[in-house]
N, C-alpha and C positions, 0 to 999 in steps of 0.2 A: 946691758942686761941680757940675761938668758932665762929661758924657761927652766923651772925646777924640774929636773928629770924624775922626780918622785911622783909626778902626776902623769896620768895617761888620759887621753880622750876616749870615751866609749859612748855608744848609743844605747840608751836605756828607754824603752817604751816610747820610742819616737823622738826622744829629746837627747841632745848631746850634752855630756857632762864631763867634768874633769874629776878623776878619782885618784886619791892618793894610794900609794902602795909602799911596801917595804917599811922601814922604821918610821917614815913620815906618817904612815897611816895610824900609828899609835898616838901621834901628837895632834893630828887633824881629825876632827869628828864630824864628817859630813862629806858633801860633794859640792862642786861648783857647777851650776847649770849654765849653759851657753846658748844664747839666741843665735840666729843665722849669721849675723854680723860678727859676734864674738867667735863663733866657730871658724869663720873665714880668717879672722885676725890670728887666731891660735895657730891654724895651719900655715898661715903666711909668716909666722915667726919661728920656724923650726931652727934656723941658724942663729939668729939673735933678735932681740926685741929692739927695733930701731924706730922710734916714733915717726920720723920723717918718711921712711920707707913704707911703714904701715899706712900712714896717711895717704901717700901716693897710690898705694894698692887699693885702698878703700875708694878713692876718687875714681880710679879706672873701672873698678868692678861695679860700683853702684851709681856712678855719674852724679855724685853729690858735690856741693861746693867745698872748698878747702876748710872753711870754718867748721862746718858740720862734721867733716871727716876728722879734723884735728880734735874736736870735742869728744867724739866717739872713741878715738884711739886713747886719749888721755883718761877717759873714764874706764876703759878696758884695762889699761895698765894699772890704774889705782886700785881697782877691784881685785885684780890678780895679786897685787903686792899685799893687800890686806889679808887675802887668803893663803899667802905663802907660796903661790904658784910661780913666782918670779924670784930669781936669785940676782943680787946686785943692784 
């Protein structure tokens, strides 16, 4: 899976959001708000969205157990799929 290149991360009023641009902005009406963990995962997935690598990165950064990290990564991926922020 890859990030949809028609979304960019921006900081708005102290919040990080994914904003559509180009033709995709016509189809997507809104923005996707990211919490600190989602921001970290988005930044960590510049090359590809690999659930195993993202889980490992989350464990390393936040010292959480594998199940917690895996659950967070899966929720992150599903929410981005629903919003169209992920291709593939």
